[in-house]
C-alpha positions in Angstrom: -0.1 0.2 0.1 1.5 3.3 -1.1 2.3 5.4 2.0 2.5 8.7 0.4 0.0 10.7 -1.8 -0.1 14.2 -3.3 -0.9 16.8 -1.1 -4.3 18.2 -1.7 -5.1 15.3 -4.3 -8.9 14.9 -5.0 -10.7 11.8 -3.9 -13.1 10.4 -5.9 -15.3 7.2 -5.8 -17.3 5.1 -8.7 -19.6 2.3 -8.8 -19.2 0.0 -11.7 -21.7 -2.1 -13.4 -21.4 -4.6 -16.1 -21.8 -8.2 -17.3 -21.6 -11.2 -14.5 -19.1 -13.0 -16.5 -16.5 -10.7 -15.3 -16.9 -12.0 -11.9 -17.7 -15.8 -12.5 -15.2 -16.1 -15.3 -17.9 -17.6 -17.6 -16.8 -15.5 -20.6 -13.7 -13.3 -20.9 -13.5 -9.8 -20.8 -13.9 -8.7 -24.3 -13.7 -5.2 -26.3 -17.3 -5.0 -26.8 -18.1 -5.3 -23.3 -20.7 -2.8 -21.9 -19.6 -1.1 -18.7 -21.6 1.5 -17.0 -19.7 3.9 -14.7 -21.8 5.8 -12.0 -19.8 8.5 -10.2 -20.7 9.1 -6.7 -21.0 12.2 -4.9 -18.3 11.2 -2.6 -16.2 8.2 -1.4 -18.4 6.2 1.0 -15.1 4.9 3.0 -13.6 7.5 5.6 -9.9 6.7 4.8 -8.1 5.6 1.8 -7.7 2.8 1.2 -10.7 1.4 3.2 -11.7 -2.1 3.2 -15.4 -2.7 3.4 -18.1 -0.5 1.7 -21.9 -1.4 1.7 -23.9 0.8 -1.1 -27.5 1.4 -0.5 -29.5 1.5 -3.6 -32.1 4.2 -2.3 -29.1 6.2 -0.5 -28.0 6.9 -4.0 -30.5 9.3 -5.0 -30.2 10.5 -8.6 -27.1 9.3 -10.5 -25.5 9.7 -13.6 -25.0 6.4 -15.8 -21.8 6.7 -18.0 -22.0 3.8 -20.3 -19.3 2.8 -23.0 -18.0 -0.3 -24.3 -14.4 -1.4 -23.2 -13.0 -0.4 -26.4 -14.5 3.0 -26.0 -15.7 3.4 -29.7 -19.4 3.8 -28.1 -20.3 6.2 -25.1 -23.8 7.3 -24.0 -25.1 9.3 -20.8 -28.2 8.9 -19.1 -29.7 9.9 -15.5 -31.6 7.7 -13.3 -32.8 6.9 -9.6 -30.6 4.2 -7.4 -33.5 2.3 -6.6 -34.3 1.9 -10.6 -31.0 0.4 -11.2 -31.7 -3.3 -9.9 -35.3 -3.6 -8.9 -35.9 -7.1 -7.2 -31.9 -7.7 -8.0 -32.5 -7.6 -11.9 -31.5 -4.7 -14.2 -34.0 -2.0 -14.4 -35.0 -0.1 -17.7 -32.7 2.8 -17.0 -29.8 0.3 -16.8 -30.6 -2.1 -19.5 -31.0 1.1 -22.0 -27.9 2.5 -21.0 -26.1 -1.0 -21.9 -28.3 -1.3 -25.2 -27.2 2.1 -26.0 -23.3 0.9 -26.4 -24.0 -2.3 -27.6 -23.6 -3.1 -31.3 -27.0 -5.5 -31.3 -28.4 -4.7 -27.7 -27.3 -6.8 -24.7 -27.6 -10.5 -24.8 -24.7 -11.9 -23.3 -25.9 -12.3 -19.7 -27.2 -10.4 -16.6 -26.0 -7.6 -15.5 -24.8 -6.7 -11.7 -22.7 -4.4 -9.6 -19.1 -5.2 -10.4 -16.7 -3.1 -8.4 -16.4 0.3 -6.4 -13.6 2.2 -7.2 -11.9 4.9 -4.8 -9.1 6.9 -6.1 -7.1 9.7 -4.8 -5.2 11.4 -7.4 -4.1 9.3 -10.0 -4.0 6.2 -7.9 -7.1 3.8 -7.0 -8.1 0.9 -5.2 -10.6 -1.6 -6.5 -13.2 -3.1 -4.4 -15.0 -6.5 -5.5 -18.5 -7.1 -4.9 -19.1 -10.2 -2.6 -23.1 -9.8 -1.6 -25.9 -8.1 -3.9 -29.4 -8.3 -2.7 -32.5 -5.8 -3.5 -31.5 -3.1 -0.8 -28.1 -2.9 -1.3 -24.5 -4.3 -2.2 -21.1 -5.2 -0.3 -17.7 -4.8 -1.4 -14.3 -5.5 -0.2 -10.8 -4.3 -1.2 -8.8 -6.6 -3.7 -5.9 -4.4 -4.5 -2.9 -4.8 -2.2 -1.3 -1.8 -3.6 -3.1 1.1 -5.5 -3.2 0.8 -9.2 -2.7 3.4 -11.5 -5.7 5.3 -12.6 -5.4 9.0 -13.6 -8.8 8.6 -15.0 -11.1 6.0 -13.6 -13.5 6.5 -16.7 -11.1 5.4 -19.3 -11.3 2.0 -17.8 -7.5 1.3 -18.1 -7.8 -0.2 -14.7 -10.4 -2.9 -15.7 -8.5 -5.5 -16.9 -6.3 -5.8 -13.7 -9.5 -5.6 -11.5 -11.0 -8.8 -13.5 -7.5 -10.5 -13.3 -7.3 -9.6 -9.4 -10.8 -10.9 -8.8 -10.3 -14.2 -10.9 -7.3 -15.0 -8.8 -9.4 -15.1 -5.9 -12.6 -16.3 -7.3 -13.0 -19.0 -4.6 -12.5 -16.3 -1.8 -14.8 -13.8 -3.2 -17.9 -16.0 -5.0 -18.9 -18.1 -2.7 -21.3 -17.5 0.1 -19.5 -16.1 3.5 -16.6 -17.9 2.5 -14.9 -14.5 2.4 -13.4 -14.5 6.3 -10.3 -15.4 7.4 -9.1 -15.6 11.0 -6.5 -13.9 12.7 -4.5 -15.0 15.9 -5.3 -18.4 14.6 -6.3 -20.7 17.5 -6.7 -18.0 19.9 -9.7 -16.1 21.6 -9.2 -12.3 22.2 -11.8 -10.8 24.7 -12.5 -8.4 27.3 -15.3 -8.9 30.1 -17.2 -6.8 31.9 -18.9 -8.6 34.7 -22.2 -6.7 35.9 -24.1 -6.6 39.2 -27.6 -8.2 38.6 -30.4 -7.5 37.8 -29.4 -6.8 34.2 -31.7 -6.7 31.5 -29.5 -8.3 28.8 -32.1 -8.1 25.9 -32.9 -4.1 26.4 -29.0 -3.4 26.8 -28.2 -5.3 23.5 -30.9 -3.7 21.5 -29.6 -0.3 22.6 -26.2 -1.0 21.9 -27.5 -2.4 18.3 -29.0 0.9 18.0 -26.0 3.3 18.7 -23.9 1.2 16.4 -26.3 1.3 13.6 -26.8 5.2 14.1 -23.0 5.7 13.8 -22.0 6.4 17.3 -18.8 4.4 16.8 -17.2 6.0 13.4 -15.5 3.9 11.2 -17.6 0.8 11.8 -20.4 -1.0 9.8 -23.1 -3.6 11.1 -21.3 -7.1 9.9 -23.2 -7.2 6.7 -26.5 -9.2 7.2 -25.4 -10.9 10.2 -25.3 -8.1 12.9 -27.7 -9.2 15.7 -27.8 -13.1 16.9 -29.7 -14.7 19.8 -28.0 -17.9 21.7 -29.6 -20.2 24.2 -27.4 -23.3 25.3 -26.3 -25.7 28.1 -22.6 -25.9 29.0 -21.2 -29.1 30.8 -17.6 -27.8 31.7 -14.9 -29.5 33.0 -12.0 -27.8 34.3 -8.6 -29.7 32.8 -6.1 -29.6 35.7 -3.5 -31.8 34.2 -1.4 -34.0 33.9 0.9 -31.2 32.3 0.7 -27.7 33.2 0.3 -26.8 29.6 -2.9 -29.1 29.6 -4.6 -26.5 32.1 -8.0 -25.1 31.1 -11.4 -26.4 30.5 -13.2 -28.8 28.0 -17.0 -27.9 27.6 -19.5 -30.0 26.0 -22.2 -28.0 24.2 -25.6 -29.8 23.2 -26.4 -28.9 19.5 -29.9 -29.1 17.8 -29.0 -32.2 15.9 -28.3 -34.2 19.1 -24.7 -34.1 19.4 -22.4 -32.1 21.0 -19.6 -29.1 20.4 -16.3 -29.6 22.4 -15.0 -26.0 23.5 -11.7 -26.7 24.7 -9.5 -23.7 26.1 -6.0 -23.9 27.3 -5.1 -21.3 30.1 -3.7 -21.0 33.4 -5.1 -17.7 34.6 -7.8 -15.5 33.3 -6.5 -13.6 30.5 -7.3 -11.4 27.7 -5.9 -13.8 25.1 -6.6 -17.7 25.5 -5.7 -20.8 23.0 -8.9 -22.5 21.7 -10.4 -25.2 19.7 -13.9 -26.2 18.7 -14.7 -29.9 17.5 -18.3 -30.2 16.3 -20.4 -33.4 15.8 -19.0 -35.5 18.8 -21.8 -38.3 19.8 -21.5 -38.5 23.2 -24.0 -39.0 26.2 -24.4 -37.4 29.6 -24.1 -41.1 31.2 -20.5 -41.2 32.0 -19.7 -40.3 28.3 -18.1 -36.9 29.0 -16.0 -38.2 31.8 -14.7 -41.3 29.3 -14.2 -38.7 26.5 -12.0 -36.5 28.7 -9.9 -39.3 30.1 -9.8 -41.3 27.1 -9.8 -39.3 24.0 -8.5 -36.2 25.6 -6.0 -38.2 27.9 -6.1 -35.3 30.5 -7.3 -34.9 34.3 -10.0 -33.1 35.1 -13.0 -31.9 37.6 -16.5 -31.3 36.7 -18.0 -28.3 37.7 -22.0 -27.5 37.7 -23.6 -27.4 34.3 -24.9 -24.0 33.5 -27.6 -22.4 30.8 -26.0 -19.4 28.8 -28.5 -16.8 27.0 -26.5 -14.5 25.1 -27.4 -11.8 22.6 -24.7 -10.5 20.1 -24.4 -7.5 18.2 -21.6 -8.0 15.3 -19.7 -4.9 13.5 -16.7 -4.8 11.4 -14.3 -2.2 10.8 -14.7 -0.4 7.4 -11.0 0.4 7.5 -9.8 -3.1 7.9 -12.4 -5.4 7.6 -11.8 -7.0 11.3 -15.1 -8.2 12.7 -15.9 -7.8 16.4 -18.6 -8.8 18.6 -20.2 -7.1 21.8 -22.4 -10.0 23.5 -24.5 -9.8 26.7 -25.3 -12.9 28.5 -26.9 -14.5 31.7 -25.2 -17.6 32.8 -27.4 -19.9 35.5 -26.6 -23.0 37.3 -28.8 -25.6 35.9 -29.1 -27.1 39.8 -29.2 -23.9 41.1 -31.0 -20.9 38.9 -30.5 -18.4 41.3 -26.7 -18.6 41.0 -26.0 -16.4 38.3 -23.2 -14.5 36.0 -24.1 -11.3 34.0 -21.7 -10.2 31.7 -20.8 -7.9 28.5 -17.8 -9.6 26.6 -16.0 -7.6 23.6 -14.4 -10.2 21.4 -12.5 -10.5 17.9 -14.5 -12.6 15.5 -12.9 -12.8 12.3 -11.7 -10.6 9.1 -13.7 -10.1 6.1 -10.4 -9.2 3.9 -8.9 -10.2 0.4 -5.8 -8.6 1.2 -3.4 -9.5 4.0 -4.7 -8.4 7.3 -2.6 -6.7 9.9 -3.1 -8.4 13.3 -1.7 -5.3 15.0 -4.8 -3.3 13.8 -7.0 -5.6 16.0 -5.3 -5.0 19.2 -5.5 -0.9 18.4 -9.4 -1.1 17.5 -10.2 -3.4 20.3 -8.9 -0.7 22.6 -10.9 2.0 20.7 -13.8 -0.3 20.8 -13.3 -0.8 24.4 -13.4 2.8 25.5 -16.5 3.4 23.5 -17.9 0.4 25.2 -17.2 1.4 28.5 -18.7 4.8 28.0 -21.7 3.1 27.1 -21.9 1.0 30.4 -21.2 4.0 32.5 -24.1 6.1 30.9 -26.2 3.2 32.3 -24.7 2.6 35.8 -23.0 -0.5 35.0 -19.7 -1.7 35.5 -17.1 -0.7 33.0 -14.0 -2.4 34.7 -12.1 -4.1 31.9 -11.3 -7.5 33.0 -10.9 -11.2 32.0 -13.3 -13.3 34.7 -14.2 -16.4 32.9 -16.8 -18.9 33.2 -14.6 -21.3 34.6 -13.4 -19.1 37.5 -17.2 -18.2 38.5 -18.0 -22.0 38.6 -15.1 -22.5 40.6 -16.1 -19.8 43.1 -19.6 -21.4 43.0 -18.1 -24.8 43.8 -16.0 -23.1 46.5 -19.4 -21.9 48.4 -20.5 -25.7 47.8 -17.8 -28.1 47.5 -19.9 -31.4 46.7 -20.7 -29.7 43.2 -17.4 -30.8 42.2 -16.9 -34.3 40.9 -13.5 -35.9 40.1 -13.1 -37.5 36.6 -12.3 -41.3 37.4 
């Protein structure tokens, strides 16, 4: 990524529309291909370069359609409303007419879709590929590691390189929700805020969701089409105590809707911001001694069974428009199965994943989590809740409960 730009250089942004074959590779880029350029009033991203852009059709208002064939032998200009470009996800009359005007025999080569979002700064540009396209909007992520020369975006000199870069990453870009990667592989990064009951987790989550949607945290977007989640599940948790120090942590069996279990394993001696973790799905075990056998025979570790608990959790997921890193803020209520009045109420801030086609920077995650934590702590203080940043884990909560009632713990034979 270029580190210098001409002082006072102009920034601009363009939406690029054209044939779906330029994304799915069903036909090559040809000189006769019609392309429609839509100049935008201003870039949608706050910084250059950004990573994630979500473009709302209704928010475009009246736009100019500059259509041309790739070779530049035919050009046409018209106006349209943003909502008329893709009604019901199909090209509307203004877009169809704009393409037909620069096609020798009309356009019959396949569907038209949003292709790219291009953001330029002076004579350099970054290209963002479309990864999701729906009736209301479309989402794009950056595919250019370095800016590409684009003194004039309208001349399309950058387009062959954009098509090539997209083709290189088609597996990543063209498959539903496969455009994620995980930084700090095999680790969980999380701040925890322990809240004194009573806590209305639902209302807090909805209020936080409303503030984030309203732009209270500049530079962050709601995670596209996956921004609010509700969870309610049991945990059968075993503290792993040995035999080796590096095995310490816990193993938790979580029932899943298919009648099997997810095994969540975490390794840590003390509660901390960063912990090693793994998830194993599809375990066919039954709570008739099967958990204990799995701990001793399959995992080969020593453990103590802690009280089972039910966790009700509400999640708000959002991502950095600049980096593509995705974070979650969760409010949860945990209660012991055999003592429902023994509870833990927490708010958690966690790094989840990264939606980026270019190589991510792990250091950005630590900086952004600190920034988000400061905002979250202000949100909590405004509601009279604890804003003390900590790492108090479910394992520690259960051990504290056992300290009050030692017979709840059962050594694994």
